C-alpha positions in Angstrom: -4.8 -24.6 5.3 -2.3 -22.6 6.2 -4.5 -19.9 8.7 -1.5 -18.0 10.8 -3.8 -17.9 14.4 -1.5 -15.7 17.7 0.0 -13.4 15.0 1.1 -9.8 16.1 -0.2 -7.1 14.1 1.1 -3.1 14.7 -2.1 -1.3 14.3 -1.3 3.1 15.3 -2.3 3.9 18.6 -5.7 5.6 18.7 -4.5 7.4 22.4 -0.9 8.6 20.4 -0.9 12.3 20.1 -2.6 13.5 17.5 -2.4 17.3 17.5 0.4 18.1 14.9 -0.1 20.8 12.2 1.8 20.2 9.0 2.5 22.0 6.5 3.5 20.3 3.3 4.2 20.9 -0.2 0.0 20.8 -1.1 -0.5 22.3 2.3 -1.4 23.1 6.2 -3.1 19.4 7.7 -3.7 20.0 11.2 -4.9 17.2 14.1 -2.5 14.4 11.9 -0.1 11.7 13.6 3.0 12.6 12.7 5.4 9.7 12.3 9.0 9.0 10.1 13.2 9.5 11.1 14.4 12.5 11.6 17.7 13.8 10.6 20.2 11.8 12.0 18.2 9.0 14.0 19.4 5.7 14.6 17.2 2.7 13.9 17.3 2.5 17.9 15.5 5.7 17.9 13.7 5.7 14.9 12.7 1.8 16.2 11.5 3.6 20.1 9.6 6.6 18.4 7.4 4.3 16.1 6.7 2.2 19.2 5.3 5.2 21.0 2.6 5.1 18.4 1.6 1.8 18.2 -0.2 -0.6 19.7 -0.6 -4.5 19.2 -2.6 -6.8 18.5 -3.2 -10.5 18.4 -4.6 -11.5 15.4 -5.9 -14.5 12.7 -4.2 -14.6 8.8 -6.5 -16.5 7.0 -5.3 -18.5 4.1 -6.5 -17.1 1.0 -6.5 -19.4 -1.0 -8.6 -22.1 1.3 -11.4 -19.4 1.3 -14.4 -19.9 -0.6 -14.4 -19.5 -4.3 -10.4 -20.2 -3.9 -8.0 -16.5 -5.1 -10.4 -16.1 -7.1 -13.4 -15.8 -4.9 -11.8 -12.4 -3.6 -13.5 -9.4 -5.0 -11.9 -6.0 -5.4 -14.9 -4.1 -4.7 -16.6 -5.9 -1.9 -12.7 -7.2 -0.3 -10.6 -4.7 -0.9 -8.3 -7.0 -3.3 -8.8 -9.4 -6.4 -5.3 -12.1 -7.7 -4.3 -11.7 -11.2 -1.6 -12.8 -12.7 1.7 -10.9 -13.2 3.3 -10.2 -16.0 6.6 -12.4 -16.4 9.5 -11.8 -15.4 11.8 -8.1 -16.3 15.6 -9.1 -16.7 17.0 -7.4 -13.7 14.8 -6.2 -10.9 17.5 -3.9 -9.7 17.3 -1.6 -12.6 15.2 0.3 -12.2 15.1 2.6 -15.4 14.7 -1.2 -16.9 11.6 -1.4 -13.9 10.5 1.9 -14.6 11.1 1.1 -19.0 9.1 -2.5 -19.3 7.9 -4.0 -15.6 5.9 -1.2 -14.8 3.8 -1.0 -18.6 3.3 -4.3 -17.8 1.9 -4.6 -14.6 0.3 -1.0 -15.3 -1.5 -3.5 -18.6 -3.3 -6.4 -16.2 -4.4 -3.8 -13.5 -6.2 -1.6 -16.7 -7.8 -5.5 -17.6 -8.2 -6.9 -14.5 -10.1 -4.0 -13.0 -11.9 -2.5 -16.3 -10.6 0.6 -16.2 -10.5 3.3 -18.9 -7.0 4.9 -17.9 -3.8 3.2 -15.7 -0.6 6.3 -14.8 2.1 4.9 -12.9 2.0 6.9 -9.2 5.2 5.0 -7.7 7.5 2.1 -7.8 9.7 0.1 -5.8 11.6 -2.8 -4.8 11.5 -4.4 -1.4 14.8 -6.8 -0.9 16.4 -9.6 2.3 18.4 -6.4 2.2 16.8 -3.9 4.1 13.7 -6.0 4.2 13.4 -5.7 8.3 15.0 -2.7 8.4 13.3 1.2 9.1 14.4 3.1 6.0 11.7 2.9 3.5 13.0 0.3 1.2 11.8 -1.9 4.9 9.1 -3.8 4.7 5.7 -2.9 5.6 5.3 -2.4 9.3 2.4 -1.2 11.0 -1.2 -1.2 9.0 -1.9 1.5 7.0 -3.4 2.2 3.1 0.1 4.7 1.1 -3.3 7.3 0.8 -6.4 8.9 1.4 -9.0 10.9 1.3 -7.4 14.8 0.3 -5.4 13.9 -2.1 -8.3 14.1 -4.0 -7.3 17.3 -5.3 -3.4 16.7 -6.4 -4.5 13.7 -8.0 -7.1 15.4 -10.4 -4.7 18.0 -11.3 -2.2 16.2 -12.0 -4.4 13.4 -14.4 -4.7 16.9 -16.8 -1.1 18.4 -15.8 0.8 15.6 -16.4 -1.3 12.4 -17.9 -3.3 14.9 -20.6 -6.8 14.5 -19.7 -9.0 17.2 -20.2 -10.0 19.1 -17.7 -13.3 18.1 -17.5 -12.3 14.8 -18.1 -10.0 15.0 -14.4 -13.0 16.6 -12.3 -15.3 14.7 -13.7 -13.9 11.1 -14.5 -13.7 8.4 -11.8 -10.9 7.9 -10.0 -9.3 5.1 -8.2 -5.8 5.1 -6.5 -4.7 0.9 -6.8 -1.8 -0.9 -4.9 0.0 -3.7 -7.8 2.2 -6.2 -5.5 4.1 -9.9 -6.6 7.0 -11.6 -5.2 10.6 -11.7 -7.9 13.0 -14.2 -7.8 11.3 -17.3 -5.6 7.9 -17.8 -4.0 7.3 -15.3 -0.7 8.1 -17.8 1.8 8.9 -14.7 4.4 7.4 -11.6 5.4 4.1 -12.2 3.1 1.9 -9.2 2.8 -1.8 -9.5 4.8 -4.3 -7.3 3.6 -7.3 -6.6 5.5 -10.8 -7.9 4.2 -12.6 -4.6 3.4 -15.8 -6.2 3.9 -15.2 -6.7 7.4 -14.2 -2.7 8.5 -17.9 -2.5 8.9 -20.8 0.7 7.6 -19.1 3.2 10.4 -17.8 6.2 8.2 -13.8 6.0 7.4 -13.3 9.0 9.8 -14.6 7.4 12.5 -11.8 4.0 12.0 -9.3 5.3 10.6 -6.7 7.3 11.8 -4.4 10.2 9.7 -1.0 10.3 9.2 2.0 12.2 7.5 5.5 10.9 7.1 8.3 12.9 8.1 11.8 12.7 6.2 9.9 11.6 2.4 11.8 11.9 -1.2 10.4 13.0 -3.7 11.7 10.4 -6.2 13.6 10.0 -9.4 9.3 10.4 -11.1 9.5 13.9 -9.8 12.5 15.5 -10.5 12.2 18.5 -11.8 8.8 18.4 -12.3 6.3 22.0 -11.0 4.1 20.9 -8.4 1.2 20.7 -10.9 2.9 17.4 -13.1 4.5 16.1 -9.1 3.2 13.0 -7.9 2.1 13.4 -4.5 4.7 11.8 -1.9 2.1 8.6 -0.2 1.8 10.0 3.2 4.0 12.9 2.8 2.3 15.4 0.5 -0.8 14.7 2.2 -2.4 12.1 5.1 -2.3 8.3 4.8 -4.4 6.6 6.7 -3.9 3.6 9.1 -6.8 2.0 10.7 -7.5 1.5 14.6 -8.0 -2.1 15.7 -10.8 -3.8 15.5 -12.1 -7.1 16.6 -13.9 -7.2 13.4 -11.2 -7.4 11.0 -10.5 -10.1 8.7 -6.9 -10.4 7.6 -5.5 -12.8 4.6 -2.8 -13.4 2.6 -1.7 -16.1 0.3 1.1 -18.0 1.2 3.5 -18.7 -0.8 3.0 -16.6 -3.1 4.9 -17.9 -6.6 6.1 -14.1 -8.5 3.2 -15.6 -11.2 1.0 -14.4 -9.3 -0.2 -10.9 -8.5 -2.1 -9.0 -5.6 -4.0 -5.8 -6.7 -5.7 -4.0 -3.8 -7.2 -1.0 -3.1 -4.9 2.9 -1.8 -8.2 4.6 -2.1 -11.7 4.4 -3.8 -12.6 8.4 -5.1 -15.5 6.9 -7.0 -18.7 8.1 -6.4 -21.2 5.4 -3.9 -18.2 3.3 -4.2 -19.0 -0.3 -2.1 -15.5 -0.2 -0.4 -13.2 2.9 0.1 -10.1 1.6 1.2 -7.7 -2.6 1.8 -5.5 -1.9 4.4 -2.4 -4.5 4.7 0.9 -4.8 6.2 3.5 -7.7 5.9 3.6 -10.6 9.1 6.3 -12.7 10.3 5.0 -16.3 8.3 5.7 -18.3 11.9 5.6 -21.2 9.3 8.8 -22.0 7.7 10.7 -21.2 10.7 11.8 -24.4 10.8 13.5 -23.4 7.2 17.2 -22.3 8.7 18.1 -21.1 4.8 14.6 -20.3 3.8 14.8 -17.5 1.4 14.1 -14.0 2.0 11.3 -11.8 -0.2 11.7 -10.3 -2.3 8.7 -7.8 -3.9 7.6 -5.4 -6.5 4.9 -2.9 -5.6 3.6 -0.5 -8.1 1.3 2.4 -7.4 -1.7 3.2 -10.0 -3.9 5.0 -10.8 -6.9 4.6 -12.3 -9.9 6.5 -14.7 -13.4 5.1 -15.2 
């Protein structure tokens, strides 16, 4: 068993100011916490500002392999995540064109089949490696608990179902819809800085608005997927076009990870589930420093690929 007690996780501080009003391409949002890099920021300035809005908490991160039923026992609807087989690796994960044309479609198929969805569409993808992993760029490993989307994305996501992905207006307006994260290591197991997730079954029945913080990032790029696209066809920028959400700390949160996760394994987790009657809405996630390999001086850094997926049911 590889439980990691006494692990420090950053949460957003509920006492940090949340009185900002921000205007994005999707509209005006008030009462949000703002984050992100500012023009001309140094990494030290960014870290200082981030430190002002986060609070550190010690938690135990549980070995998902050791739980009852093993990895097969994690249920997407109840726990907010499940483990699936990853596609065969692409030849070069640094080639974004190859990634988009080769790996991403196969990842979509894995997600669609695993969850029994009707359709699966890409709304973003990227890789993270040891070169930028512990920095402050968009390619860095996640450094506080969050999910990339929130309920205020629904209208725009339904718009792109019709105008970008070709669904009829009636189907786009009425279908069940869920934003999903697909995450897998590549080149080697994720020995360092693995992804960890809050078991959604441990977040209780408190209304989501009372257990989470809405946040907006500044300085995020539209990305290549939105090149020359009109607004009605543009995939929303996570946490940039509308508020993302982050959990308020609770001692009831049950954090989980897959130790030394192999490139043949993939995590599939809820970013936000818009379906009426969904048992759980979100699966908050983060990365953390797994101390198990601290004595391995040449332990290689984490390399991972993630795909943000829009599913219809």
